[in-house]
TIRO-2110 file (N, C-alpha, C; in Angstrom, 1 decimal):
// TIRO-2110
38.2, -48.3, -16.8, N, 1, A
38.2, -47.3, -17.8, CA, 1, A
37.0, -46.4, -17.7, C, 1, A
37.3, -45.1, -17.7, N, 2, A
36.3, -44.1, -17.6, CA, 2, A
35.5, -44.0, -18.9, C, 2, A
34.2, -43.8, -18.7, N, 3, A
33.3, -43.6, -19.9, CA, 3, A
33.4, -42.2, -20.4, C, 3, A
33.4, -42.0, -21.7, N, 4, A
33.4, -40.7, -22.3, CA, 4, A
32.0, -40.0, -22.1, C, 4, A
32.0, -38.8, -21.8, N, 5, A
30.8, -38.0, -21.7, CA, 5, A
30.2, -37.8, -23.0, C, 5, A
28.9, -38.0, -23.2, N, 6, A
28.2, -37.9, -24.4, CA, 6, A
28.1, -36.4, -24.8, C, 6, A
28.3, -36.1, -26.1, N, 7, A
28.2, -34.7, -26.5, CA, 7, A
26.8, -34.2, -26.5, C, 7, A
26.7, -33.0, -26.1, N, 8, A
25.3, -32.4, -26.0, CA, 8, A
24.9, -31.8, -27.4, C, 8, A
25.8, -31.8, -28.3, N, 9, A
25.4, -31.3, -29.7, CA, 9, A
24.7, -32.3, -30.4, C, 9, A
23.7, -31.9, -31.2, N, 10, A
23.0, -32.8, -32.1, CA, 10, A
23.9, -33.1, -33.3, C, 10, A
23.7, -34.3, -33.9, N, 11, A
24.6, -34.7, -35.0, CA, 11, A
24.8, -33.7, -36.1, C, 11, A
23.8, -33.0, -36.5, N, 12, A
23.9, -32.1, -37.7, CA, 12, A
24.3, -30.7, -37.2, C, 12, A
24.5, -30.5, -35.9, N, 13, A
24.8, -29.1, -35.4, CA, 13, A
26.4, -29.0, -35.4, C, 13, A
26.8, -27.9, -36.0, N, 14, A
28.2, -27.6, -36.1, CA, 14, A
28.6, -26.5, -35.1, C, 14, A
29.9, -26.4, -34.8, N, 15, A
30.3, -25.3, -34.0, CA, 15, A
30.2, -23.9, -34.7, C, 15, A
30.5, -24.0, -36.0, N, 16, A
30.4, -22.7, -36.8, CA, 16, A
29.3, -22.9, -37.8, C, 16, A
28.4, -22.0, -37.9, N, 17, A
27.3, -22.2, -38.9, CA, 17, A
27.9, -22.2, -40.3, C, 17, A
27.3, -23.1, -41.1, N, 18, A
27.8, -23.3, -42.5, CA, 18, A
27.8, -22.0, -43.3, C, 18, A
26.7, -21.2, -43.1, N, 19, A
26.6, -19.9, -43.8, CA, 19, A
27.8, -19.0, -43.5, C, 19, A
28.2, -19.0, -42.2, N, 20, A
29.4, -18.2, -41.8, CA, 20, A
30.6, -18.7, -42.5, C, 20, A
30.8, -20.0, -42.5, N, 21, A
32.0, -20.6, -43.2, CA, 21, A
32.0, -20.2, -44.7, C, 21, A
30.8, -20.3, -45.3, N, 22, A
30.7, -20.0, -46.8, CA, 22, A
31.1, -18.6, -47.0, C, 22, A
30.7, -17.7, -46.2, N, 23, A
31.0, -16.3, -46.3, CA, 23, A
32.4, -15.9, -46.1, C, 23, A
33.1, -16.8, -45.4, N, 24, A
34.5, -16.6, -45.1, CA, 24, A
35.5, -17.1, -46.3, C, 24, A
34.9, -17.8, -47.2, N, 25, A
35.8, -18.4, -48.3, CA, 25, A
35.9, -17.3, -49.4, C, 25, A
37.1, -17.0, -49.7, N, 26, A
37.4, -16.0, -50.8, CA, 26, A
38.2, -16.7, -51.9, C, 26, A
38.1, -16.1, -53.1, N, 27, A
38.9, -16.6, -54.2, CA, 27, A
40.1, -15.6, -54.4, C, 27, A
41.3, -16.0, -54.1, N, 28, A
42.5, -15.1, -54.2, CA, 28, A
43.6, -16.0, -54.9, C, 28, A
44.2, -15.4, -55.9, N, 29, A
45.2, -16.1, -56.7, CA, 29, A
44.7, -17.4, -57.3, C, 29, A
43.4, -17.4, -57.6, N, 30, A
42.8, -18.6, -58.2, CA, 30, A
42.6, -19.7, -57.2, C, 30, A
42.8, -19.4, -55.9, N, 31, A
42.6, -20.4, -54.8, CA, 31, A
41.5, -20.0, -53.9, C, 31, A
40.7, -21.0, -53.5, N, 32, A
39.7, -20.8, -52.4, CA, 32, A
40.4, -20.8, -51.1, C, 32, A
40.3, -19.7, -50.4, N, 33, A
41.1, -19.5, -49.2, CA, 33, A
40.2, -19.0, -48.0, C, 33, A
40.7, -19.1, -46.8, N, 34, A
40.1, -18.5, -45.7, CA, 34, A
41.2, -17.7, -45.0, C, 34, A
40.9, -16.5, -44.5, N, 35, A
41.9, -15.6, -43.9, CA, 35, A
42.1, -16.0, -42.4, C, 35, A
43.2, -15.6, -42.0, N, 36, A
43.6, -15.9, -40.6, CA, 36, A
42.6, -15.3, -39.6, C, 36, A
42.1, -14.1, -39.9, N, 37, A
41.1, -13.4, -39.0, CA, 37, A
39.8, -14.2, -38.9, C, 37, A
39.4, -14.9, -39.9, N, 38, A
38.2, -15.7, -39.8, CA, 38, A
38.5, -17.0, -39.1, C, 38, A
39.7, -17.5, -39.3, N, 39, A
40.0, -18.8, -38.7, CA, 39, A
40.2, -18.7, -37.2, C, 39, A
40.7, -17.6, -36.7, N, 40, A
40.9, -17.4, -35.3, CA, 40, A
39.5, -17.4, -34.6, C, 40, A
38.5, -16.8, -35.2, N, 41, A
37.1, -16.9, -34.7, CA, 41, A
36.6, -18.3, -34.7, C, 41, A
36.8, -19.0, -35.8, N, 42, A
36.3, -20.4, -35.9, CA, 42, A
37.0, -21.3, -34.9, C, 42, A
38.3, -21.2, -34.7, N, 43, A
39.0, -22.1, -33.8, CA, 43, A
39.0, -21.6, -32.4, C, 43, A
38.5, -20.4, -32.2, N, 44, A
38.4, -19.8, -30.8, CA, 44, A
39.8, -19.6, -30.2, C, 44, A
40.7, -19.1, -31.0, N, 45, A
42.0, -18.8, -30.4, CA, 45, A
42.3, -17.3, -30.8, C, 45, A
43.4, -16.8, -30.1, N, 46, A
43.8, -15.4, -30.4, CA, 46, A
44.7, -15.5, -31.7, C, 46, A
44.7, -14.4, -32.4, N, 47, A
45.6, -14.2, -33.6, CA, 47, A
47.0, -14.6, -33.2, C, 47, A
47.5, -14.1, -32.1, N, 48, A
48.8, -14.3, -31.6, CA, 48, A
49.1, -15.8, -31.5, C, 48, A
48.2, -16.6, -31.0, N, 49, A
48.3, -18.0, -30.8, CA, 49, A
48.4, -18.7, -32.2, C, 49, A
47.5, -18.3, -33.1, N, 50, A
47.5, -18.9, -34.4, CA, 50, A
48.9, -18.6, -35.1, C, 50, A
49.3, -17.4, -35.1, N, 51, A
50.6, -17.0, -35.7, CA, 51, A
51.8, -17.7, -35.1, C, 51, A
51.8, -17.9, -33.8, N, 52, A
52.9, -18.6, -33.1, CA, 52, A
52.9, -20.1, -33.6, C, 52, A
51.7, -20.7, -33.6, N, 53, A
51.6, -22.1, -34.1, CA, 53, A
52.1, -22.3, -35.5, C, 53, A
51.8, -21.3, -36.4, N, 54, A
52.2, -21.4, -37.7, CA, 54, A
53.8, -21.2, -37.8, C, 54, A
54.3, -20.3, -37.1, N, 55, A
55.7, -20.0, -37.1, CA, 55, A
56.5, -21.2, -36.6, C, 55, A
56.0, -21.8, -35.5, N, 56, A
56.7, -23.0, -34.9, CA, 56, A
56.7, -24.2, -35.9, C, 56, A
55.7, -24.2, -36.8, N, 57, A
55.5, -25.3, -37.7, CA, 57, A
55.6, -24.9, -39.2, C, 57, A
56.4, -23.9, -39.5, N, 58, A
56.3, -23.3, -40.8, CA, 58, A
56.6, -24.3, -41.9, C, 58, A
57.5, -25.3, -41.6, N, 59, A
57.8, -26.3, -42.6, CA, 59, A
56.6, -27.1, -43.0, C, 59, A
55.5, -27.1, -42.2, N, 60, A
54.3, -27.8, -42.5, CA, 60, A
53.3, -27.0, -43.4, C, 60, A
53.7, -25.7, -43.7, N, 61, A
52.8, -24.8, -44.5, CA, 61, A
53.5, -24.3, -45.7, C, 61, A
53.6, -25.2, -46.8, N, 62, A
54.2, -24.7, -48.0, CA, 62, A
53.3, -23.7, -48.7, C, 62, A
53.8, -23.1, -49.8, N, 63, A
53.1, -22.1, -50.5, CA, 63, A
51.7, -22.5, -50.9, C, 63, A
51.5, -23.8, -51.2, N, 64, A
50.1, -24.2, -51.6, CA, 64, A
49.2, -24.4, -50.5, C, 64, A
49.7, -24.3, -49.2, N, 65, A
48.8, -24.4, -48.0, CA, 65, A
48.5, -23.0, -47.5, C, 65, A
49.4, -22.0, -47.6, N, 66, A
49.3, -20.7, -47.0, CA, 66, A
50.1, -19.7, -47.7, C, 66, A
49.6, -18.5, -47.8, N, 67, A
50.4, -17.4, -48.3, CA, 67, A
50.0, -16.1, -47.6, C, 67, A
50.8, -15.1, -47.7, N, 68, A
50.4, -13.8, -47.1, CA, 68, A
50.0, -12.9, -48.3, C, 68, A
48.9, -12.2, -48.1, N, 69, A
48.5, -11.3, -49.1, CA, 69, A
49.5, -10.2, -49.4, C, 69, A
49.6, -9.8, -50.6, N, 70, A
50.5, -8.7, -51.0, CA, 70, A
49.8, -7.4, -50.6, C, 70, A
50.5, -6.3, -50.6, N, 71, A
49.9, -5.0, -50.3, CA, 71, A
48.8, -4.7, -51.3, C, 71, A
49.0, -5.0, -52.6, N, 72, A
48.0, -4.7, -53.6, CA, 72, A
46.8, -5.6, -53.4, C, 72, A
47.0, -6.9, -53.1, N, 73, A
45.8, -7.8, -52.9, CA, 73, A
45.0, -7.3, -51.6, C, 73, A
45.7, -6.8, -50.6, N, 74, A
45.0, -6.3, -49.5, CA, 74, A
44.1, -5.1, -49.8, C, 74, A
44.6, -4.2, -50.6, N, 75, A
43.8, -3.1, -51.0, CA, 75, A
42.6, -3.5, -51.8, C, 75, A
42.8, -4.5, -52.7, N, 76, A
41.7, -5.0, -53.6, CA, 76, A
40.7, -5.7, -52.7, C, 76, A
41.1, -6.4, -51.7, N, 77, A
40.2, -7.2, -50.9, CA, 77, A
39.7, -6.6, -49.6, C, 77, A
40.3, -5.5, -49.2, N, 78, A
40.0, -4.8, -47.9, CA, 78, A
38.5, -4.7, -47.7, C, 78, A
37.6, -4.3, -48.6, N, 79, A
36.2, -4.1, -48.3, CA, 79, A
35.6, -5.5, -48.0, C, 79, A
35.9, -6.6, -48.7, N, 80, A
35.4, -7.9, -48.3, CA, 80, A
36.0, -8.5, -47.1, C, 80, A
37.2, -8.2, -46.8, N, 81, A
37.9, -8.7, -45.6, CA, 81, A
37.2, -8.1, -44.4, C, 81, A
37.0, -6.8, -44.4, N, 82, A
36.4, -6.1, -43.2, CA, 82, A
35.0, -6.6, -43.0, C, 82, A
34.2, -6.8, -44.0, N, 83, A
32.8, -7.2, -43.9, CA, 83, A
32.8, -8.7, -43.6, C, 83, A
33.8, -9.5, -43.9, N, 84, A
33.7, -11.0, -43.7, CA, 84, A
34.0, -11.2, -42.2, C, 84, A
34.6, -10.3, -41.5, N, 85, A
34.8, -10.5, -40.1, CA, 85, A
34.2, -9.4, -39.3, C, 85, A
32.9, -9.5, -39.0, N, 86, A
32.1, -8.5, -38.3, CA, 86, A
32.6, -8.2, -36.9, C, 86, A
33.3, -9.1, -36.3, N, 87, A
33.8, -8.9, -34.9, CA, 87, A
35.1, -8.2, -34.8, C, 87, A
35.7, -7.9, -36.0, N, 88, A
36.9, -7.1, -36.0, CA, 88, A
36.6, -5.7, -35.5, C, 88, A
37.4, -5.3, -34.4, N, 89, A
37.1, -4.0, -33.8, CA, 89, A
38.1, -3.0, -34.3, C, 89, A
39.2, -3.4, -34.9, N, 90, A
40.2, -2.4, -35.4, CA, 90, A
40.5, -2.7, -36.9, C, 90, A
41.1, -1.7, -37.5, N, 91, A
41.6, -1.9, -38.8, CA, 91, A
42.7, -3.0, -38.9, C, 91, A
43.0, -3.4, -40.1, N, 92, A
44.1, -4.4, -40.2, CA, 92, A
45.5, -3.7, -39.9, C, 92, A
46.3, -4.3, -39.1, N, 93, A
47.6, -3.8, -38.8, CA, 93, A
48.7, -4.4, -39.7, C, 93, A
48.4, -5.6, -40.3, N, 94, A
49.3, -6.3, -41.1, CA, 94, A
48.6, -7.0, -42.2, C, 94, A
49.3, -7.4, -43.2, N, 95, A
48.7, -8.2, -44.3, CA, 95, A
48.3, -9.6, -43.8, C, 95, A
47.1, -10.0, -44.0, N, 96, A
46.6, -11.3, -43.5, CA, 96, A
47.2, -12.5, -44.2, C, 96, A
47.2, -13.6, -43.5, N, 97, A
47.6, -14.9, -44.2, CA, 97, A
46.3, -15.5, -44.7, C, 97, A
46.5, -16.1, -45.9, N, 98, A
45.4, -16.9, -46.5, CA, 98, A
45.7, -18.3, -46.5, C, 98, A
44.8, -19.2, -46.1, N, 99, A
45.0, -20.6, -45.9, CA, 99, A
44.1, -21.3, -46.9, C, 99, A
44.7, -22.2, -47.7, N, 100, A
43.9, -23.1, -48.6, CA, 100, A
43.2, -24.2, -47.8, C, 100, A
42.4, -25.0, -48.4, N, 101, A
41.7, -26.1, -47.7, CA, 101, A
42.8, -27.0, -47.0, C, 101, A
43.9, -27.3, -47.7, N, 102, A
44.9, -28.1, -47.1, CA, 102, A
45.5, -27.4, -45.9, C, 102, A
45.7, -26.1, -46.1, N, 103, A
46.3, -25.3, -45.0, CA, 103, A
45.4, -25.2, -43.8, C, 103, A
44.1, -25.1, -44.0, N, 104, A
43.1, -25.1, -42.9, CA, 104, A
43.2, -26.4, -42.1, C, 104, A
43.3, -27.5, -42.9, N, 105, A
43.4, -28.8, -42.2, CA, 105, A
44.7, -28.9, -41.4, C, 105, A
45.8, -28.5, -42.0, N, 106, A
47.1, -28.5, -41.3, CA, 106, A
47.0, -27.6, -40.0, C, 106, A
46.4, -26.5, -40.2, N, 107, A
46.3, -25.5, -39.1, CA, 107, A
45.5, -26.2, -37.9, C, 107, A
44.4, -26.9, -38.3, N, 108, A
43.7, -27.6, -37.3, CA, 108, A
44.5, -28.6, -36.5, C, 108, A
45.3, -29.3, -37.2, N, 109, A
46.2, -30.3, -36.7, CA, 109, A
47.3, -29.6, -35.7, C, 109, A
47.9, -28.5, -36.2, N, 110, A
48.9, -27.8, -35.5, CA, 110, A
48.3, -27.2, -34.2, C, 110, A
47.1, -26.7, -34.3, N, 111, A
46.5, -26.0, -33.1, CA, 111, A
46.1, -27.0, -32.0, C, 111, A
45.7, -28.3, -32.5, N, 112, A
45.3, -29.3, -31.5, CA, 112, A
46.5, -29.9, -30.8, C, 112, A
47.7, -29.8, -31.4, N, 113, A
48.9, -30.5, -30.8, CA, 113, A
49.5, -29.6, -29.7, C, 113, A
END
């Protein structure tokens, strides 16, 4: 049996800085959520890959796991959404998806499979 290679990360070192994660959490519809644009950065995947994974597994994402912002919500949140994702090079082309804590966990599971 082959030995596993030891991780070079220190135990308290995370892939995504805690401050960055905290800044990505928004309160929308009374739910703490993270937007798809922030999650693609954190998971290191393209938006297209995330959207395809969700669409292929849509039955695993009920309304309390994920929802799409309405046009009105998008306009209300646009200033915070743009500043929460400093790597965004273009304006939003579509209304983003918001994932609750359970939705983020499910997304992690779906992306790993």
